[in-house]
Residue frames relative to the residue before (quaternion, step in Angstrom):
aa qw qx qy qz dx dy dz
M 1.0000 0.0000 0.0000 0.0000 0.00 0.00 0.00
R 0.6579 0.5195 -0.3275 0.4360 3.61 0.99 -0.74
Y 0.6696 0.4882 -0.3043 0.4697 3.57 1.18 -0.39
L 0.5535 0.6541 -0.3761 0.3525 3.53 1.23 -0.60
I 0.6783 0.5078 -0.3066 0.4336 3.59 0.81 -0.97
P 0.6875 0.4635 -0.3120 0.4639 3.66 0.76 -0.85
I 0.6221 0.5276 -0.3382 0.4693 3.60 1.06 -0.68
L 0.6584 0.5043 -0.3026 0.4698 3.60 0.93 -0.87
L 0.6383 0.5121 -0.3269 0.4727 3.62 0.98 -0.84
I 0.6598 0.4891 -0.3135 0.4767 3.64 0.81 -0.91
S 0.6602 0.5116 -0.3200 0.4472 3.56 0.87 -0.86
L 0.6371 0.5352 -0.2998 0.4667 3.56 1.01 -0.89
I 0.6668 0.4939 -0.2969 0.4725 3.58 0.93 -0.84
L 0.6533 0.5015 -0.3156 0.4713 3.59 0.98 -0.86
I 0.6733 0.5009 -0.3080 0.4482 3.64 0.88 -0.91
T 0.7100 0.4583 -0.2773 0.4571 3.59 0.81 -0.94
G 0.6820 0.4956 -0.2768 0.4610 3.57 1.12 -0.62
C 0.7073 0.4107 -0.2371 0.5242 3.58 1.28 -0.20
S 0.0756 0.8417 -0.5314 0.0585 3.53 0.72 1.00
I 0.4316 -0.6901 0.5205 0.2579 3.55 -1.22 0.51
Q 0.4363 -0.6746 0.5408 0.2492 3.59 -0.89 1.00
D 0.2391 -0.7743 0.5751 0.1120 3.60 -0.75 1.08
C 0.1779 -0.8007 0.5672 0.0742 3.61 -0.49 1.19
N 0.3800 -0.7317 0.4714 0.3130 3.59 1.29 0.03
T 0.7764 -0.2929 0.2209 0.5124 3.64 -0.40 -1.15
D 0.4770 0.6751 -0.4160 0.3790 3.61 1.29 0.31
L 0.2495 -0.7963 0.5384 0.1173 3.58 -0.08 1.32
S 0.6167 0.5534 -0.3535 0.4342 3.64 1.03 -0.68
C 0.6013 0.5513 -0.3285 0.4760 3.55 1.10 -0.83
F 0.6771 0.4991 -0.2867 0.4585 3.56 0.85 -1.03
K 0.6714 0.5119 -0.2985 0.4451 3.59 0.82 -0.92
E 0.6364 0.5361 -0.3193 0.4535 3.52 1.06 -0.82
L 0.6891 0.4488 -0.2660 0.5029 3.58 1.01 -0.82
A 0.7027 0.4851 -0.2755 0.4416 3.61 0.90 -0.85
K 0.5386 0.6472 -0.4110 0.3494 3.60 1.15 -0.37
D 0.7480 0.2487 -0.1862 0.5865 3.56 1.29 -0.42
C 0.5991 -0.6411 0.3300 0.3482 3.50 1.22 0.68
S 0.2995 0.7493 -0.5246 0.2715 3.61 1.12 0.66
R 0.5350 -0.6282 0.4588 0.3295 3.56 -1.14 0.54
A 0.2243 0.7709 -0.5565 0.2138 3.52 -0.66 1.22
K 0.1072 -0.7793 0.6102 0.0941 3.55 -1.23 0.31
V 0.0353 -0.7692 0.6378 0.0184 3.60 -1.25 0.56
N 0.2098 -0.7234 0.6378 0.1605 3.51 -1.21 0.61
I 0.0241 -0.8168 0.5744 -0.0482 3.55 -0.78 1.13
K 0.3730 -0.6135 0.6308 0.2943 3.48 -1.37 0.31
Y 0.0276 0.7885 -0.6100 0.0739 3.56 -0.70 1.17
E 0.8252 -0.1694 0.0494 0.5365 3.51 -0.42 1.32
D 0.7315 -0.4414 0.2235 0.4691 3.58 0.84 1.10
N 0.6424 0.4728 -0.3407 0.4976 3.65 1.18 0.28
D 0.3856 -0.6840 0.5635 0.2567 3.56 -1.16 0.63
V 0.0072 -0.8122 0.5796 -0.0655 3.53 -0.65 1.21
R 0.1760 -0.7596 0.6137 0.1246 3.58 -1.02 0.74
L 0.1245 -0.7547 0.6409 0.0649 3.53 -0.94 0.98
T 0.0240 -0.7911 0.6112 -0.0065 3.54 -0.98 0.92
S 0.1950 -0.7215 0.6545 0.1140 3.55 -1.02 0.94
R 0.2099 -0.8298 0.5121 0.0720 3.54 -0.47 1.25
G 0.6432 -0.5511 0.3190 0.4252 3.56 1.26 0.12
N 0.6026 -0.5537 0.4619 0.3420 3.51 -1.43 0.07
W 0.0344 0.7789 -0.6216 0.0754 3.53 -0.64 1.20
F 0.8454 -0.1518 0.0447 0.5101 3.56 -0.63 1.28
G 0.7613 -0.4239 0.1983 0.4487 3.59 0.84 1.08
E 0.6749 0.4169 -0.3111 0.5234 3.59 1.23 0.35
C 0.3580 -0.7030 0.5811 0.2001 3.50 -1.07 0.89
K 0.2391 -0.7805 0.5686 0.1020 3.60 -0.65 1.18
I 0.0480 0.7827 -0.6159 0.0751 3.58 -0.61 1.16
S 0.0442 -0.7956 0.6030 0.0375 3.58 -0.95 0.77
L 0.1818 -0.7490 0.6340 0.0632 3.53 -1.17 0.78
K 0.0151 0.8045 -0.5932 0.0248 3.60 -0.69 1.00
I 0.3317 -0.7039 0.5933 0.2062 3.56 -0.94 0.95
E 0.2532 -0.8003 0.5329 0.1072 3.58 -0.25 1.32
K 0.7862 -0.0682 0.0923 0.6073 3.58 0.88 -1.00
V 0.3456 -0.7102 0.5778 0.2057 3.53 -1.01 0.87
G 0.4926 -0.6949 0.4559 0.2581 3.51 -1.00 0.95
D 0.6647 -0.5375 0.3543 0.3791 3.58 -1.20 0.53
R 0.6234 0.5530 -0.3468 0.4303 3.59 1.01 -0.80
F 0.6491 0.5257 -0.2874 0.4687 3.54 1.01 -0.90
V 0.6447 0.5255 -0.2943 0.4707 3.54 1.00 -0.97
Q 0.6793 0.4847 -0.2915 0.4675 3.59 0.94 -0.82
E 0.6772 0.5130 -0.2882 0.4417 3.59 1.02 -0.86
D 0.8036 -0.0693 0.1032 0.5821 3.52 0.99 -0.96
P 0.1993 -0.8437 0.4874 0.1041 3.54 0.24 1.25
T 0.6176 0.5455 -0.3393 0.4537 3.62 1.07 -0.70
L 0.6894 0.4637 -0.2702 0.4866 3.59 0.81 -1.01
A 0.6301 0.5231 -0.3396 0.4627 3.60 0.97 -0.77
K 0.6602 0.4946 -0.3218 0.4647 3.57 0.89 -0.80
L 0.6488 0.5179 -0.3110 0.4628 3.59 1.04 -0.72
A 0.7083 0.4993 -0.2551 0.4288 3.58 1.06 -0.79
E 0.6260 0.5873 -0.3430 0.3816 3.57 1.01 -0.81
G 0.8144 0.2204 -0.2018 0.4975 3.53 -0.89 1.04
K 0.5848 0.6083 -0.3725 0.3863 3.61 1.24 -0.13
T 0.3016 -0.7759 0.5386 0.1302 3.53 -1.23 0.55
L 0.1862 -0.6914 0.6800 0.1580 3.47 -1.47 0.26
N 0.0769 -0.8074 0.5847 0.0159 3.60 -0.64 1.10
C 0.0824 -0.8150 0.5735 -0.0102 3.53 -0.73 1.13
E 0.1167 -0.7368 0.6635 0.0564 3.48 -1.16 0.86
I 0.0331 -0.8494 0.5232 -0.0609 3.51 0.04 1.36
P 0.4788 -0.6711 0.4635 0.3248 3.65 -0.63 0.99
I 0.5750 -0.6440 0.3929 0.3167 3.49 -0.92 1.02
E 0.6003 0.5667 -0.3740 0.4226 3.66 1.09 -0.60
I 0.6420 0.5106 -0.3251 0.4705 3.58 1.04 -0.70
V 0.6189 0.5274 -0.3369 0.4747 3.59 1.02 -0.76
K 0.6832 0.4798 -0.2938 0.4655 3.63 0.81 -0.95
N 0.7025 0.4696 -0.2911 0.4485 3.62 0.91 -0.80
N 0.7395 0.3991 -0.2258 0.4929 3.62 1.02 -0.71
N 0.2784 -0.7876 0.4997 0.2292 3.62 1.26 -0.18
E 0.8370 -0.1569 0.0989 0.5149 3.64 -0.58 -0.97
Q 0.5387 0.6869 -0.3810 0.3047 3.59 1.20 -0.41
Y 0.6006 0.5843 -0.3854 0.3865 3.56 1.06 -0.56
I 0.5792 0.5609 -0.3875 0.4470 3.65 1.11 -0.49
D 0.6544 0.4954 -0.3260 0.4691 3.62 0.88 -0.83
E 0.6548 0.5211 -0.3081 0.4525 3.56 0.99 -0.87
I 0.6324 0.4932 -0.3300 0.4979 3.62 1.05 -0.66
L 0.6487 0.5091 -0.3320 0.4580 3.65 0.90 -0.82
N 0.7205 0.3972 -0.2542 0.5085 3.64 1.02 -0.69
L 0.4187 -0.7518 0.4393 0.2580 3.56 1.27 0.23
E 0.1465 0.8370 -0.5105 0.1319 3.53 1.04 0.88
Q 0.6386 -0.5923 0.3500 0.3447 3.57 -1.06 0.86
K 0.6630 0.5517 -0.3490 0.3663 3.63 0.83 -0.84
F 0.6497 0.5047 -0.3165 0.4722 3.58 1.24 -0.32
D 0.3747 0.7669 -0.4425 0.2751 3.55 1.39 -0.12
Q 0.7206 0.4739 -0.2530 0.4383 3.51 0.94 -0.91
Y 0.7112 0.4553 -0.2493 0.4742 3.55 1.26 -0.39
C 0.7306 0.4286 -0.2076 0.4892 3.55 1.24 -0.39
S 0.0134 -0.7819 0.6233 -0.0001 3.55 -1.23 0.64
G 0.4686 0.6850 -0.4899 0.2667 3.52 -1.28 0.10
P 0.7487 -0.4265 0.2712 0.4290 3.62 -1.28 0.13
I 0.6112 0.5279 -0.3757 0.4547 3.63 0.97 -0.61
K 0.6771 0.4660 -0.3133 0.4756 3.61 0.81 -0.88
D 0.6171 0.5580 -0.3347 0.4425 3.61 0.99 -0.86
T 0.6448 0.5192 -0.2978 0.4754 3.59 1.01 -0.84
I 0.6786 0.4924 -0.2860 0.4639 3.52 0.91 -0.96
K 0.7224 0.4378 -0.2457 0.4755 3.59 1.00 -0.82
G 0.6644 0.5549 -0.2981 0.4022 3.59 1.12 -0.62
P 0.8306 -0.2733 0.1728 0.4533 3.51 -1.27 -0.40
L 0.6763 0.4679 -0.3037 0.4810 3.60 1.18 -0.34
K 0.2661 0.8203 -0.4802 0.1605 3.61 1.25 0.17
D 0.7013 0.4642 -0.2938 0.4543 3.62 0.69 -1.03
I 0.6467 0.5244 -0.3170 0.4541 3.60 0.93 -0.84
V 0.6711 0.5040 -0.2834 0.4640 3.56 0.87 -1.00
M 0.6702 0.5062 -0.2976 0.4539 3.59 0.83 -0.98
K 0.6263 0.5169 -0.3386 0.4752 3.63 1.04 -0.65
K 0.6549 0.5078 -0.3153 0.4624 3.55 0.96 -0.84
I 0.6771 0.5015 -0.2929 0.4520 3.61 0.96 -0.89
N 0.7626 0.3864 -0.1986 0.4792 3.61 0.77 -1.00
């Protein structure tokens, strides 16, 4: 118990001191910050879907990036209501080695948005599970 309070205080100081830069809807702002793994977030419209990208910073040599489908667009809902329901609110969490981030500069964000194969080994979460699972062919047709 005596260690709990100091740990909580240190955690609170670290969390409040490490705020995330909000780029609102400016993807260029996000890419500029994320190219060196700075903490940032952006909300974008991506193929009629509302998507939030968050760079959570550099943790033990890996850049933590998450993509969350906040809202599925009407077109997607009309085309495939079942898949749209599965996708909404789901995330893709990536832990990309800092060397790849530095070598690819801003390009790695576009590659994550396009769900390119080479990030398969660095990303996990419900979006990846859907792409890899029984709906793989349907999802890949929608993406491409």
